[in-house]
C-alpha positions in Angstrom: 115.0 111.7 86.3 118.4 111.9 85.4 119.2 108.7 83.0 122.0 106.8 81.8 121.3 105.2 78.5 122.1 101.5 78.1 123.4 101.4 74.5 124.3 98.7 72.0 124.6 101.1 69.0 121.2 99.8 67.8 118.2 101.8 66.8 116.0 100.5 69.7 118.5 102.0 72.4 118.5 105.3 70.6 114.8 105.4 70.3 114.3 104.5 73.9 116.4 107.5 75.0 114.4 109.6 72.7 111.4 108.5 74.4 112.9 109.2 77.7 113.4 112.9 76.9 109.9 113.2 75.4 108.5 112.1 78.9 110.7 114.7 80.5 113.7 112.9 81.6 117.4 113.8 80.9 120.1 111.5 79.3 123.1 112.4 81.5 125.4 109.5 80.4 125.7 106.3 78.4 126.8 102.9 79.1 128.1 100.2 76.9 129.1 96.6 77.1 131.6 95.2 74.3 133.7 92.1 73.7 137.1 91.8 75.2 138.7 91.3 71.9 138.3 94.6 69.7 138.5 92.4 66.5 135.5 90.2 67.5 132.2 91.4 66.0 129.6 89.5 68.1 129.5 87.4 71.1 127.4 84.2 71.8 125.0 86.0 74.0 121.3 86.4 74.5 121.8 89.4 76.6 124.3 91.7 74.5 124.3 93.0 70.9 127.8 93.8 70.1 128.1 94.1 66.3 129.6 97.6 65.4 130.8 98.1 68.9 134.0 99.7 67.2 131.9 102.6 66.5 130.0 103.1 69.6 132.9 105.0 71.1 132.0 107.9 69.0 128.4 108.2 70.6 130.0 110.2 73.5 131.3 112.9 71.1 128.0 112.9 69.0 125.8 113.3 72.0 128.0 115.5 74.2 127.7 113.2 77.2 130.1 110.8 79.1 130.3 107.3 77.8 131.2 104.4 80.2 132.3 101.2 78.6 133.1 97.8 80.0 134.6 94.7 78.2 132.4 91.8 79.0 134.2 89.2 81.0 131.5 86.9 82.1 129.5 84.3 80.1 125.9 83.1 80.2 125.7 81.0 83.2 122.4 81.3 84.8 119.9 80.4 82.0 116.7 80.6 83.8 114.2 83.3 82.5 114.2 85.3 85.8 117.8 86.1 86.9 119.3 85.8 90.2 122.8 86.8 91.1 125.5 84.4 89.4 129.2 85.1 89.9 130.8 85.0 86.4 127.6 85.6 84.5 127.7 88.2 81.8 124.8 90.1 83.7 127.2 91.0 86.3 129.3 92.8 84.2 126.4 95.2 83.6 126.2 95.6 87.5 129.8 96.6 87.7 129.3 99.1 84.9 126.3 100.8 86.0 127.6 100.7 89.8 130.5 102.7 88.3 128.4 105.0 86.7 126.5 105.7 89.7 129.4 106.2 91.9 130.8 108.8 89.3 127.3 110.5 88.7 125.4 110.2 91.9 122.3 112.1 90.6 121.4 109.4 88.2 118.3 107.5 89.1 117.1 105.7 86.2 118.4 103.5 83.4 117.0 103.4 79.9 117.0 100.3 77.7 115.5 99.4 74.4 113.8 96.1 75.1 110.6 95.6 72.9 109.8 92.0 73.4 112.3 90.1 75.1 111.5 89.1 78.7 115.0 87.7 79.0 116.7 90.9 78.6 114.2 93.1 80.4 114.1 90.7 83.7 118.0 91.0 83.6 118.0 94.8 83.4 115.3 95.0 86.1 117.4 93.0 88.4 120.4 95.0 88.2 118.3 98.2 88.5 116.8 96.6 91.8 120.1 95.8 93.2 121.5 99.2 92.6 118.4 101.2 93.7 117.6 102.4 90.0 114.4 102.8 88.1 114.2 100.8 84.8 112.9 102.7 81.7 111.7 100.7 78.8 109.4 102.7 76.9 109.5 100.5 73.9 108.1 97.5 75.6 105.1 95.7 74.2 104.7 98.4 71.5 103.6 97.4 68.1 106.7 96.7 66.0 105.4 98.1 62.7 104.3 101.2 64.1 107.6 101.5 66.1 109.8 101.1 63.1 107.7 103.7 61.2 108.2 106.1 64.1 111.9 105.5 64.2 112.3 106.3 60.5 109.8 109.3 60.6 111.8 110.9 63.9 115.2 110.8 62.1 116.8 107.7 63.3 119.4 106.8 60.5 120.5 103.1 61.4 121.9 100.7 59.0 121.7 96.8 59.0 124.8 95.4 60.5 123.7 91.6 60.7 121.1 89.4 59.0 120.0 86.2 60.0 116.5 85.3 58.6 114.6 84.1 55.5 114.7 86.9 53.0 117.7 88.9 54.1 120.8 88.4 52.2 124.0 89.6 53.6 125.5 90.7 50.2 122.3 92.6 49.5 121.0 94.2 52.8 124.1 94.5 55.0 125.1 98.3 55.1 121.6 99.6 54.1 119.5 101.9 56.0 116.2 100.6 57.7 114.3 103.5 55.7 115.4 101.8 52.5 114.5 98.4 53.7 111.4 99.3 55.4 109.1 98.1 52.8 111.0 94.8 52.3 110.8 94.1 55.9 107.0 94.6 56.0 106.6 92.2 53.1 108.8 89.6 54.9 106.5 90.0 58.0 103.5 89.2 55.8 105.3 86.3 53.9 107.3 84.6 57.0 106.1 86.4 60.2 109.3 88.0 61.0 109.7 90.8 63.7 109.8 93.9 61.7 112.0 95.4 64.4 114.4 92.5 64.5 113.3 91.3 68.0 113.7 87.7 67.1 117.3 88.1 66.1 116.4 88.5 62.3 118.8 91.5 62.1 120.6 94.1 64.0 121.4 97.9 63.4 123.7 100.4 63.9 122.6 104.0 64.5 124.8 106.4 62.6 122.6 109.7 63.1 119.4 110.7 65.1 118.2 113.7 67.0 120.2 112.8 69.8 123.3 113.4 68.1 123.7 117.2 68.7 127.3 117.5 67.8 128.0 115.1 65.1 127.0 112.3 62.7 128.8 109.2 62.1 129.9 108.3 58.3 131.0 104.8 57.8 133.7 104.8 55.1 134.5 101.3 54.5 133.3 97.9 55.9 133.6 94.2 55.3 131.0 91.6 55.2 131.9 88.7 57.3 129.8 85.6 56.2 129.0 83.3 59.3 126.7 80.7 57.7 126.1 80.4 53.9 122.7 78.5 54.7 120.7 78.9 51.4 117.5 79.7 53.0 118.6 82.1 55.9 122.4 83.0 55.6 124.0 84.7 58.4 126.2 87.7 57.9 127.7 90.6 59.8 129.1 94.0 58.8 132.6 94.6 60.2 133.4 98.3 59.9 136.8 99.3 58.6 137.0 103.0 58.8 134.7 105.9 59.8 134.7 109.5 60.5 132.3 112.3 62.2 130.8 115.1 60.4 130.4 117.8 62.8 126.9 119.7 63.1 128.0 122.5 65.5 130.6 125.5 65.1 133.3 123.1 66.3 134.3 121.1 63.2 136.5 118.6 65.4 137.4 117.7 68.9 140.8 118.7 68.5 139.8 122.3 67.4 138.0 122.6 70.7 141.1 122.0 72.7 142.2 125.2 74.4 139.0 127.1 73.3 136.1 128.2 75.3 134.7 125.6 78.0 131.2 125.9 76.2 132.6 123.9 73.4 134.4 121.5 75.3 131.1 120.9 77.5 129.6 119.6 74.2 131.9 116.8 73.8 131.5 113.6 76.0 134.4 111.6 77.4 134.9 108.2 77.4 135.7 106.0 80.3 136.7 102.4 80.4 135.4 100.4 83.5 137.7 97.8 84.9 137.3 95.4 87.9 136.0 92.0 88.7 132.6 90.8 90.1 132.0 92.7 93.2 129.8 91.7 96.2 126.2 92.2 96.4 125.4 96.0 96.9 121.8 96.1 97.4 120.0 96.5 100.5 118.7 93.2 101.5 114.7 92.8 102.8 114.9 91.8 106.2 113.8 88.3 106.9 110.5 87.9 108.7 112.4 85.5 110.9 115.2 87.7 112.1 115.0 90.4 114.8 112.8 93.4 113.8 114.3 96.8 114.0 111.4 98.3 115.7 110.1 97.4 119.1 108.6 94.1 120.1 105.1 93.7 118.6 102.6 93.9 121.3 100.5 90.9 121.9 97.2 91.0 119.8 94.3 88.7 119.3 94.4 87.3 115.7 91.7 85.7 113.8 92.1 83.3 110.9 89.7 82.2 108.1 90.3 79.3 105.5 88.3 78.2 102.8 87.2 74.7 102.0 89.2 73.8 98.8 92.1 71.4 99.3 94.4 72.5 96.5 93.7 76.2 96.1 92.2 78.1 99.2 92.3 81.3 100.9 93.6 82.5 104.2 92.5 85.7 106.0 93.9 87.3 109.0 92.8 90.2 110.9 92.9 91.7 114.4 89.8 90.9 116.7 90.0 92.7 120.0 87.4 95.5 120.2 88.8 96.3 123.8 92.5 96.9 122.4 93.6 100.2 121.3 95.7 100.0 118.0 99.4 100.8 118.3 99.7 101.7 114.6 99.7 100.1 111.2 103.4 98.7 111.4 102.6 96.7 114.5 99.2 95.5 113.4 100.5 94.6 109.9 103.5 92.8 111.1 101.6 90.8 113.5 99.0 89.8 110.6 102.0 89.0 108.2 103.9 86.9 110.8 100.7 85.1 111.5 100.0 84.3 107.8 103.6 83.2 107.3 103.3 81.0 110.3 100.0 79.4 108.9 101.8 78.7 105.7 104.8 77.1 107.3 102.8 74.7 109.3 101.4 73.3 106.1 105.0 73.0 104.4 104.2 76.2 102.4 105.9 79.6 101.9 105.2 83.0 100.2 106.0 81.3 96.9 102.8 79.3 97.1 100.9 82.6 97.4 98.9 83.7 94.2 97.2 86.9 95.2 97.1 89.1 98.2 94.5 91.6 99.2 96.1 94.3 101.5 93.3 96.1 103.4 94.6 99.1 105.8 92.7 101.6 107.8 94.4 104.9 106.3 95.9 105.4 103.0 98.2 107.9 104.5 100.1 104.8 105.9 100.5 103.5 102.4 104.2 103.8 102.2 104.7 102.5 105.7 102.6 99.4 104.7 104.9 98.8 101.8 107.9 99.1 104.0 106.5 96.5 106.4 105.3 94.2 103.6 108.6 94.0 101.7 110.2 92.6 105.1 108.2 89.4 104.3 107.2 89.0 100.7 110.5 89.3 98.7 111.8 88.2 95.4 114.3 85.8 97.0 111.2 83.9 98.8 109.1 83.9 95.5 111.5 82.6 93.0 108.6 81.9 90.5 107.2 85.6 90.9 105.9 87.6 93.6 102.2 87.4 94.2 99.8 90.1 92.5 98.1 92.4 94.8 95.4 95.1 95.7 95.5 97.7 98.2 92.7 99.6 99.5 91.6 101.6 102.5 88.9 100.0 104.4 87.0 101.3 107.7 88.7 98.8 109.7 89.0 100.6 113.0 85.2 101.6 113.0 84.3 97.9 113.2 87.2 97.0 115.5 89.6 95.2 113.1 92.7 97.0 113.9 94.7 98.8 111.2 95.6 96.0 109.0 93.9 92.9 107.4 95.1 90.7 104.8 93.6 87.9 102.6 96.1 85.7 100.7 95.1 83.0 97.9 97.3 80.1 98.1 98.1 77.0 95.7 99.4 73.6 96.9 101.4 73.4 93.6 104.0 75.7 91.8 102.6 75.9 88.6 101.7 79.4 88.3 102.7 82.0 85.7 103.6 85.4 86.9 103.9 88.8 85.0 106.0 91.1 86.9 107.1 93.9 84.8 109.2 96.7 86.9 110.2 98.9 83.9 108.3 102.1 83.4 107.0 101.8 79.9 104.1 102.9 77.5 102.5 99.5 78.0 101.0 99.4 81.4 101.8 100.6 84.9 104.8 99.2 86.4 105.1 97.2 89.6 108.0 98.7 91.1 108.3 96.4 94.2 107.4 92.7 95.4 104.0 92.5 93.7 103.1 91.6 90.1 100.6 92.8 87.4 98.9 89.4 87.2 99.4 85.6 88.2 97.9 82.8 86.0 96.9 79.5 87.8 94.7 76.8 86.6 93.3 78.7 83.8 92.3 81.8 86.3 93.9 84.9 85.9 94.2 87.0 89.0 95.0 90.5 88.0 96.3 93.4 90.4 94.0 96.3 91.0 94.5 98.8 88.3 94.2 102.4 88.9 94.1 105.1 86.0 97.7 105.6 85.9 99.3 106.9 82.7 101.9 104.2 82.0 105.0 106.4 81.0 104.5 109.1 83.6 103.1 106.8 86.4 100.6 109.7 87.2 96.9 109.7 87.5 95.2 110.7 84.6 93.6 114.2 84.5 90.0 114.5 83.5 88.3 113.1 86.6 86.7 109.7 87.0 85.6 109.1 83.8 89.3 109.4 82.3 90.7 107.4 85.4 88.2 104.6 84.5 89.1 104.7 80.7 92.9 104.5 81.6 92.3 101.8 84.3 90.5 99.7 81.8 93.1 100.1 79.2 95.5 99.2 81.6 93.8 95.9 82.4 93.2 95.2 78.7 97.2 95.5 78.2 97.9 93.1 80.9 95.2 90.8 79.9 96.5 90.4 76.2 99.7 89.2 77.6 97.8 86.1 78.4 95.9 86.0 75.3 92.6 87.3 76.8 90.5 90.3 77.3 88.7 92.4 79.8 85.6 92.2 77.3 85.6 88.8 76.6 87.3 86.9 79.4 86.2 88.6 82.6 84.6 86.4 85.2 84.4 89.0 87.9 85.1 92.8 88.0 85.2 94.5 91.3 85.0 98.1 91.0 86.3 100.1 94.0 85.1 103.6 94.1 86.6 106.3 96.4 84.3 108.0 98.8 85.9 111.3 97.3 83.7 110.6 94.1 80.4 112.1 93.8 77.2 109.8 93.0 77.2 111.8 89.7 80.9 110.9 89.2 80.2 107.2 90.0 77.5 107.0 87.5 79.8 108.3 84.8 82.3 105.5 85.9 79.7 103.0 85.3 78.7 104.3 82.0 82.4 104.4 80.9 82.8 100.7 81.9 79.5 99.8 79.9 80.7 101.8 76.9 84.4 100.1 77.0 82.9 96.5 77.3 80.4 97.4 74.5 83.2 98.8 72.2 85.5 95.8 72.8 82.8 93.2 72.1 81.9 95.0 68.7 85.6 93.9 67.7 84.8 90.4 68.4 85.5 89.4 64.8 89.1 90.6 65.1 89.7 88.9 68.4 88.9 85.1 67.3 91.6 83.8 69.5 90.3 85.6 72.7 88.3 83.4 75.0 84.7 84.4 75.6 82.7 84.7 78.8 79.1 86.0 78.0 77.9 87.1 81.5 80.6 89.1 83.5 79.8 89.7 87.0 80.4 93.4 88.2 80.3 94.3 91.8 80.9 98.0 93.0 82.4 98.6 96.3 82.6 102.1 98.0 85.7 102.7 100.0 87.2 105.4 102.0 90.3 106.0 99.8 92.5 104.3 97.1 96.2 104.5 96.4 97.5 107.8 95.1 94.1 109.3 96.0 92.6 107.6 92.9 88.8 107.8 92.4 88.6 104.3 90.9 90.2 101.0 90.9 89.5 98.0 88.8 90.2 94.3 90.1 89.5 91.8 87.3 89.4 87.9 87.6 89.6 86.3 84.2 89.3 83.1 82.5 92.5 82.3 80.5 92.3 78.8 79.4 95.5 77.1 77.8 93.5 75.5 74.9 92.4 78.5 73.0 90.4 76.3 70.6 87.8 75.4 73.1 85.6 78.3 73.8 84.1 78.5 77.3 80.5 78.1 77.5 78.2 79.6 80.4 76.0 76.9 82.0 72.6 78.3 82.9 70.1 75.9 84.7 66.7 76.6 85.9 66.7 75.8 89.8 63.0 76.3 90.1 62.5 72.7 88.7 65.0 71.3 91.2 63.9 69.7 94.8 65.2 72.0 97.1 65.4 71.5 101.1 63.6 74.3 102.9 66.3 75.1 105.4 65.1 77.4 108.2 61.8 77.4 106.5 62.9 79.2 103.3 60.7 78.5 100.4 61.5 78.9 96.9 60.2 82.1 95.3 60.7 83.8 92.1 62.3 86.9 93.7 65.2 84.9 95.0 66.6 85.2 91.5 66.7 89.0 91.8 69.3 88.7 94.7 72.2 87.3 92.8 74.2 87.1 89.6 76.4 84.0 88.7 78.9 83.2 86.2 79.4 79.5 85.5 82.3 78.8 82.9 82.7 75.3 81.4 81.2 73.8 84.6 84.6 74.3 86.1 84.3 77.9 87.6 81.5 79.5 89.4 81.5 83.1 90.5 78.3 84.4 92.4 77.5 88.0 93.7 74.5 88.0 96.3 73.1 91.3 97.3 70.8 91.8 100.0 69.5 95.3 99.7 67.0 97.0 102.4 64.0 96.1 100.4 65.1 92.4 100.1 66.1 92.4 103.8 62.4 93.5 104.6 61.1 90.6 102.6 63.3 88.1 103.9 62.7 89.1 107.7 58.9 89.7 106.8 58.9 93.0 108.2 60.6 96.5 107.6 64.0 97.1 109.4 63.7 98.9 112.6 65.4 102.6 112.3 66.9 104.1 115.2 67.8 107.8 114.5 69.7 108.1 117.8 72.3 106.0 116.5 74.6 109.0 115.6 75.8 108.9 112.1 74.2 105.5 111.4 71.3 105.6 108.9 69.6 102.6 110.5 70.4 99.7 112.8 69.6 96.2 111.9 68.5 94.0 114.9 70.8 91.0 115.7 67.8 88.7 115.1 67.3 90.3 111.7 70.9 89.7 110.6 70.6 86.2 111.8 67.8 85.6 109.4 69.4 87.4 106.7 72.7 85.5 106.9 70.7 82.4 107.0 68.9 83.2 104.0 72.5 83.9 102.2 73.7 80.6 103.1 70.4 78.9 101.9 70.5 80.8 98.6 74.1 80.0 98.0 73.6 76.4 98.5 70.3 76.5 96.3 72.5 78.0 93.5 75.4 75.4 94.0 72.8 72.6 93.8 71.8 74.2 90.3 75.1 74.4 89.0 76.7 71.1 90.3 79.2 72.8 92.6 79.5 72.2 96.4 81.1 74.1 99.4 84.3 72.1 99.3 85.3 73.7 96.0 85.2 77.3 97.4 88.4 79.2 97.0 87.3 82.5 98.5 84.0 83.8 100.2 83.7 87.3 101.5 80.6 89.1 103.2 81.0 92.8 102.7 78.8 95.0 105.1 78.5 98.7 105.6 79.7 100.5 108.6 76.3 102.1 108.6 75.0 98.9 110.1 76.7 99.9 113.4 77.8 96.3 113.9 81.2 95.3 115.2 82.9 92.8 112.7 83.3 90.1 115.4 79.6 90.1 115.9 78.7 89.8 112.3 81.3 87.1 112.0 79.8 85.1 114.9 76.1 85.3 113.4 77.5 84.0 110.0 79.5 81.2 111.9 76.3 80.2 113.6 74.5 80.1 110.4 76.9 77.7 108.8 77.1 75.6 112.0 73.3 75.1 111.9 73.5 74.5 108.2 76.1 71.6 108.5 73.8 70.0 111.3 70.8 70.3 108.8 72.4 69.5 105.5 75.5 67.5 105.9 76.8 69.2 102.6 79.4 71.0 104.5 82.0 70.3 107.4 82.5 73.3 109.8 85.9 73.5 111.4 87.3 75.9 114.1 88.2 78.3 111.7 85.5 80.2 109.4 85.6 79.5 105.8 84.6 83.3 105.0 86.0 86.8 105.6 84.0 89.6 106.6 84.9 93.1 104.9 83.7 96.3 106.2 82.9 99.0 103.6 81.1 102.3 103.1 78.7 100.4 100.7 78.3 97.7 98.1 76.1 96.5 95.4 75.5 95.4 91.8 74.5 99.0 90.8 76.6 102.0 91.1 73.7 104.0 92.0 72.5 101.9 94.8 75.7 100.6 96.9 73.5 100.3 100.0 73.2 96.7 100.4 72.9 95.3 104.1 75.1 92.5 103.0 77.0 91.4 100.0 78.3 88.0 99.3 81.2 87.3 96.9 82.0 83.8 96.2 84.3 82.0 93.9 84.6 78.2 93.3 86.5 76.3 91.0 87.0 72.6 90.1 90.3 73.2 88.3 
């Protein structure tokens, strides 16, 4: 991509541009914001570093690219962490500046910035980029600052300290010194006082005088003055004011004046400087259409929609799918629009909106329609509607049409409060894959971290890792770990539930390697437990493998974790295990307790507050449940076997019985369920509505027998068609698989 580099003059913005070049991009312009008054060194701004701005004008000549500058007319008016357009705010000056750059150089598609740890700055750059249709590149984001500072010095960034404001830094001693000279001292201060060695906490600021980007010349500071802002005895504050400087040229041209009148190749090496004027401009971004407005495409055909809703009052799931076996789908766009409109309507009826949604499962019938699905999705879920952060999301292809569910199916997890914490990084970085769009990497609510599905994407290039499924799995897990660390937890120590989606494109041998890589990854991380004392620990993570037709970007594997991330890190979670064999259990439908029941499921109960269960009914177990082998009908075309309806009735009743048995042993109840899914393979040759009706009947009968659950007009579960599912990657051939999550939080 062709990139405009946002520069302050500091080491970070120069290093970020060098990273852009390393990853194949081209820096074609620079952009800088400076004070209105030339004599002012520093503004009272959380957004812009301006010390040394008098020298930044030389960067155009040093690098040989045009420099666009604007004087900052706004001030800090919108002080919330996430930014929204505010006339007169200093952020709008950046919009005007970059809008002018884009108009002058239409080929520019991305903006580079040097953000390392400041969400405040990153979110504002991302907001401007989103409004202008540009990609934010932040290759220093979340990098280890000690390693990063060493890399800057090693790669030849010669930067001097131009501001100090921290214990152990003295204006008289340290201003004007190069970072290479002060490097050991900065590391000592980190050990003594915990300072940010790259100055991310405002401890110091720098000015780059030379680096590999400066092909034409380096800057030589001849004279400067030290201006003391605070003489505090512990942490004095001072800045360096440059008085005179000159350029030392590296090429055959010894000065810009000597190039005048000479060959154009020499002139091309010298950058021009443009000052961008103008006041705040109207919004220039393309607004997402409101779902309430008239749609651009033709009116949606009438479709029969089904809704599910779990029982928990404060955090619950809503599912919506098309149920009309006689209807021919008119395409993904109409089906998805109908489903989204219905969910939006369901939310509105209870006084909620998309801002209350924590997580979205987006199921589509054909991954070739992924772009169209996103285009439709953004008409409903927008940052404007989700001011606290857009929901996290996973997208997979399911065999929906084979079981008469249309071309789109959605589940949403909803909270009745707005206490969620959302991580939404749209910048491309080396940290983890960006989410360029209205979905987030992770959402934390009530100590449960709901993470977006992670592919094996290489973060800086946003391309799938080469090397097959093992490499993809390794990268996907590393991506999960990077996101988890932002919430002070870990995939290895904190995972309650891991759903591993495997693409049908993978072979059985490749899927075994995926499993081996997962086991190895978890084992390696657990060996580091001593070094991760702050991480919360969940001892018995549940893993479920699901075989699906396709995944985004034709990936072979996708990892979707649910983690425990308590606010109180001092209290380690405990897993409660209770022997249910000693309990007096009702014998619903004549089922009797048997030791083999324990082989049907895995559970994870954390601090008696969270309960996750995976219940898998294999062919062998189904035969036991039905007291006879399943009938096989070899005349079913591609179907390997056909389960009789009466057998499925028996199997689903056993599932309800066993789930209730587990609940009784863990002190949970049905009204604490946040989501319940029944995965079933298309090889059953059973329409989704038939299976849904069978399960509904089981719950109705159970409600009459037990009085432990109330059944309404809507099912409390979702039926999810797959190519296969199971606890083992080698046997994803369950007749039916239940995934249940309940919480007392």
